[in-house]
N, C-alpha and C positions, 0 to 999 in steps of 0.2 A: 808769822806763818799761819795760814788759814787752817782750820781743823780738817783733818783728813776725812774725805768722803761724807761730809755733813751737808745736808740740804738736798733739795730736789729741783734741779740738779745740784751737785756740789759746786762750791766756788772753784773756778778753774785752778786757782793756786793750791787747792787742797785735793785735787783729783789724782787718784792713783791709776796709772795707765800702763800699757805694755812697755812704754818707753822709760818709765821711772820706777817700776815696782820693786826693784832690787836695790835702789839707792835710798839712803837716809835723807829725810825722815819717812819717806813713803813706804819703805820696807816694813815699818812697824805695823801698818795696816795690810800691806800686800802679802806678807808672809802668812797671814791668817786667813786670806781670802784668795788663794792662788787660782782656784777653779773659776773665779769670776773674771780672771784676766787671761788665762791660758786654757785651751781645751784639755779635758781630762777624761780618764777612764776609771770607773769605780772598782775598788778592791773590797768586795762584799765581806761582811762578817756574818755570823750566825748568832742572833740574840739568845737562842736556846742553849748555847754551849759556853756561856760567859765564864771566864776564869776570874773568880772573885779575888780582889785584893783586900785583905783585912787591914783595918786601921790599927796602928799601934804607935801613936805619936810619941816621939822621943821627948825627954825632959826639955822644955823650951830653952832652958839655959844652956844646954849642951851644944845646940846648933844655932843659937841666937846670932852669932857672928856672921852667919850666912846672909843676913839681911844686907849688910854692906857689900858683900861679894856680889849679890844679885844686882844691886844698883851699879856697881863698877863694871859689870859685864853686860849691861843692857838686857838683862834676862826677861823673857816673856813668861817663863814658867820653869819650875823645877819640881821633880818628883824623886824622892829617895826611898828605896825599898831596903829592908833588912830582914832576911829570912822570909821573904814573901809578903811582908807587912809594910804598909806605907808609914814611914816615920816622919816624913815631911812632905808637904804639898803646898806649892805657892804659885800664884798667877799674878800677872801684871799686864798693863797696857791693853786692857780690854779682853784679854784671853781668859777662858774658863776651862774647866775639865772637859767640856764637850767640844772645844774648838780644835779643828785640825790645823796643823802648822807645818810648813815645809821642813823637811829633814835635810835639804841640800845633800851633801855627800854621804850622810848616814844612810841614804837610799842605797848606796853601793853595798853597804854592809848587809842590807836585807837581801840584795841579789846574791851575795856570797852564801847566805843561808839557803836560799832557794836552790842554788846550784848544788849544794850538798845533798839536798833531798833528791834531786833529779839524778845525781850521780849514783846514789844508793839504790835508786829504782832501776838503774841501768839505762836511763833515757838520755844521759849526757856523759860523755867521756872526756875528762879534763886533759887527757894526754893526746887527744886527736887534734889534727890541724884545724884551725878556724875555717879554712877554705873547704874542708870536707863538709861543713854545714852550710856555708855561704860561698858558693862557687863564684859569685860575682866579684869577689875580692882578689882573684888571682893576679890581677894587674895592679894591685896596690901594695903598699909597704907591709900589709898584713900577711902576704904570702910567706909561708914557712913558720908563722907563729902558731903556738898551740893555745887551746882554751885555758890551760893552766897559766901560761905566761900572761894572758890577759887578766886572769883572776888576780895574779900576784903583781901586776903592774911592771912586768919585765919584758914587754914587747918594745922593740927598737923603733918606735914611731916618732918621726920628727913633727912635734906639735908643741908650741909654746903656750902653756896654760897660764897666761898672764891675765889675771882677773881685772886689772885696771886698764887693759888695752882698749883703744877706741877704734882700732882697725886691724885687719889681718884675719888669719884663720879662725881665731876664737870667736870673732864677731860673726863670721860666716856660719860657724857651728851654732851659735846661739840663734841666729835667724832660722837655721834649718830645723832646730828643735821647737820653734815657735815662741822662744823666750824674748826675742828682740823683734821689733817691727822691721819690715822691709822698707827700703827707701822708695820715694816716688819714682815710678817707672821701672823699678827693679823687679825681676821675675821671682816669684816665691819659690823657695827650695824645700827640701825635706831631708830628714835625718839619713835615710838609707842612701840617697843620692850623694850626700855630703862625703861619704867614704871614698868615692871615686877620686876626690881631691887629695887624699892622703897617700901619696906615692913615694915620699922620701923617707929614708931611714936615717937615724942618727947613731945607731949602735946595733950590734947583733941582738937578735931575740935571745932572751934568757940571761941577759947581762944585768947591769945595775937597775935598781928601782927607778922608774920614770913615771911620774904621775900624769896620766893622760886620760881625762874624763871620757872622751869618745870610746875608749876601750870598753868601758862598762856598758855604754849604750849598745855597742856592738854585741856584747854578750847577751843582751836582751834579744837581739835579732837571732843570735845563735840558738838561744833557748826556744824561741818561737818556732824556728825551723826544725829543731830536734824533736819537738813534741807535737807540732801542728796545732798548738794552742796559743791564745793570746796571753801575754805576760801577766796582765792584771788578773785574769781568771785563774792562772796557775798560782799566783801569789795568794789569792783568796782561798783556793781549794787546799793548797799544801801548807800554808802557814797561818793566814789570818783566821780562818775558821777553826782549824784544830787547836790553835793556840788559845782560842776563847777571847778574841778581841771584843772589846765593849762596843766599839763603833766601827763602821766602815771607814776605810782609808781611800785614797785615790792617788793617781799618778798622772802627771801631765803627758800629753801626746802631741805629736806634730800634726800637720794638716792631713797626713795620710794614715794617722793612727799609730805611728811608731812610738813606743814608750820611752820616756826620758829616765832610764834606769839609773843614770849617774847622779841624779839630783832632784828628781821631780816627785818623789813620794811625799804625801802629806798625811799625817796621823795625829791623833790626840796624844798628849803626853803620857797618860796612863797606859795606852796601848804600846807606846814605845818602851815604857818600863816593863811591860809584860814580855816583850821580846828579850830584854835583858834578863828577866827572871827565868825564861826558858833556857838561856845559856847557862845561868847559874845553877840550874837543876839538870845539867847534862842533857838538855834537849827533851826532857820528859815532862809531861803534864799529867800528874797522877800516874795512872798505869799505862798511859799512851806515850809512845816514843814519837814525838812530832819531828824532831831533828835528829839525824844520826849522831850518836854519842862520839863515834870515832872521828867524825868531821869536826866537831867542836874541839876535841882533843888536838886535832891537827891544827886548828886555828891557834890554839894556845902554844903549841910546840913546833909547828912547821914554819916555813919561811926561811929566808936566808939573811942572816945578820950582816954578812959582808955586802950583799946586794943593797941592803938598806943603807949602810954606812956610806956606800959609794953613790947613793942616789940624791935626787934633788930636793927631798923633803927633810933630810937629816938636820939641816940648819934650823928648821922650825922647832925642833925638839932637842936642843943642845944638851949633851951629856947623858942622854937617856939610852938605855940598852933596848932598842926597839927592833922588831921585825914586822913584816907585812905579809899576811897570808889570806888569800881569798876575800879581800876587801875589808879585813879587820887588822887593826894595829895591836900588837902584842908586846907588852912591857915586861921584861924579865926582871928577876930579883927575888928577894925573900917573900914578897907578896905580889905575885904576878897579876897583871891586869889586862883585860881585853877591852878595846874601845873602838867605836866608830866616831868619826870626826867630820864635820861639815862647816863650810864657810859661814861667816857672820855669826858663829857661836852656837852651832848645833852639836850636841854630844850625847853619846850613850856609853857609860862606863860600867864594866862588869867585873867585880871581884868575886870570882867563883868560890874561892876558898872560904871567904867570910860571908858569902851570901848577900853581898851589897850591890845594889844597882842604882846608878845615878843618871837620870835623864834630864837634859836641859835644852830648852829652846831660847833663842835670843834674836835680837834684831840689831846687831852691832853694825856700825857704819862701814867699817872696813871689812872686806872679804876675809883677809888674813891679818890678824892683829897679834903679832908674836908676844907682846907684853901681856895681853889678856889670855892668850893660850897658856903662858907660864903661870899666870895668876890662877887660872882654872885648874891646872894640874896640882898646884899647891893646895888649893881648896879641897880637891878630891882626896889628896893624901891625908889631909887633916880629918875629913869626914870618915875615912876608913879607920883611922886611929881611934876616933871618938866612939864609933859604933863597935869596933872590935873590943873596946874596953868594957862593954856592958850592954 
């Protein structure tokens, strides 16, 4: 295999392109250079308001076993915070602390936080119908669905989220977002027009959990309509800057500027960890309330366990007492856990009670690898036990 993107120009065998950037081994380079492949919009930070992360490295022996775990999960980077201090930071595969990496569906979790801010400001009503904001969807399967049902993945939209499919609606969706190339002679599409094709329902709105990524991109459209502002600018103004992000982030956009809210955000690992720290501190940074505390509490306690158990993602997390609320997974039990999850091994885990944040980027070959998901959850449990002990 030729070295990826080496040479001027690179060897054709090692070129990362729009056609291969999410496939191994090309994703190892592609996930760290997304804006060189797909158009993007900047999510600006404010260097004057940096939220410092103090270093308090743990005893190397206590977490040394993580080295094997990082190799087993094709990890590009890992940051662990305990009580706001970095106790472990690791990078691989050319990644550094300054490198933005795609979050995949952890992007959804960021939207869930932004929605909470807008709801608290009275600019977004989770109980209103989606078509109140985007009237163009009256003749689609979204008619009758509420913003809350999209947030909780309980809209009855017929869409097969098969990441390994080579044809069908998910390929049309990827082309609409600019993530896949169009075929020769094929007319270019766009994300907002794509929704006209979603006319079939497979269940009543408000029923079981059904993971449909287009629901989250649609929420981005709802948010832009509700506020009259670009999504990237809102994320910058209401989260990234007040949180004290160290570096700007960015989000992929389609050919007409529609944001890929379901998976297109790219950030540094430390800044993703700062998001987790914000949740661990009930939405406050110092004396400023960045995120509504009641919204975070609702993430931890809201959602419908029965809807989750009847849904299509429960088999990925066998035996776990999970709920899904506003784009966050909530694990019940003696030590509750909030987390965001993305394909190919992107994670943000937040143990609010113990003040532990675990942020991980990976370039796994398979979009969904159940064995590695289980391995990751076991590793997270062990980290929590180790840090809770001292």
